[in-house]
C-alpha positions as CSV (number, residue, x, y, z in Angstrom):
1,M,63.4,94.4,65.1
2,H,63.8,96.7,68.5
3,K,64.8,93.2,70.4
4,V,67.2,92.6,67.5
5,L,69.0,96.0,67.9
6,V,69.1,95.8,71.9
7,F,70.5,92.4,71.4
8,I,73.3,93.3,69.0
9,G,73.8,96.4,71.3
10,L,74.6,94.1,74.2
11,L,76.9,92.0,72.3
12,V,78.7,94.9,71.4
13,L,79.2,96.0,75.0
14,A,80.1,92.7,75.9
15,G,83.0,92.6,73.2
16,C,84.1,96.2,74.6
17,Q,84.2,94.8,78.1
18,P,88.0,93.0,77.7
19,W,89.1,96.2,75.8
20,Q,87.9,98.4,78.7
21,D,89.9,96.1,81.4
22,D,93.1,96.3,79.1
23,L,92.3,100.3,79.0
24,N,91.9,100.3,83.0
25,R,94.8,98.4,83.5
26,N,97.0,100.5,80.9
27,S,95.5,103.8,82.4
28,M,96.9,102.4,86.0
29,R,100.3,101.1,84.8
30,L,100.7,104.8,83.2
31,Q,100.0,106.6,86.6
32,D,102.5,104.4,88.4
33,L,105.2,105.5,85.7
34,E,104.2,108.9,85.8
35,A,105.0,108.5,89.8
36,R,107.8,106.6,89.7
37,V,109.4,109.2,86.9
38,R,108.1,112.1,89.4
39,M,109.9,110.2,92.1
40,L,113.2,109.9,89.8
41,E,113.1,113.4,88.8
42,S,113.2,114.6,92.7
43,E,116.1,112.2,93.5
44,V,118.0,113.3,90.2
45,E,117.1,117.1,91.6
46,S,118.4,116.4,95.1
47,L,121.6,114.4,93.8
48,S,122.4,117.7,91.6
49,T,121.9,119.8,94.4
50,E,124.4,117.3,96.7
51,L,127.0,117.2,93.9
52,E,126.8,121.1,93.7
53,S,127.2,121.6,97.2
54,R,130.4,119.0,97.1
55,R,131.8,121.1,94.3
56,A,131.7,124.1,96.1
57,K,133.6,122.6,99.3
58,G,136.0,120.7,97.6
59,G,136.9,122.3,94.5
60,S,137.3,120.1,91.3
61,F,137.1,116.3,90.8
62,V,137.8,113.8,88.1
63,V,135.5,111.2,87.3
64,M,137.3,107.7,86.1
65,E,135.5,105.3,84.1
66,I,136.6,102.0,85.5
67,P,136.8,99.4,82.5
68,T,135.0,96.0,83.3
69,V,136.0,92.5,82.2
70,E,133.5,90.7,80.2
């Protein structure tokens, strides 16, 4: 009986391996995305600071949307 339970346990563990691989892969992708988000947040902060600096130096400006031909 003990051997049967060990065998069943090994089958369960073998079945979990692909799931564990997916979990590890998704975890790595999540870490990559979090790093990218931090980088983009830093870039946005830098651009906001630059924009504030330009506003202070140059007064006001107008942003125009340029229509595109589709």
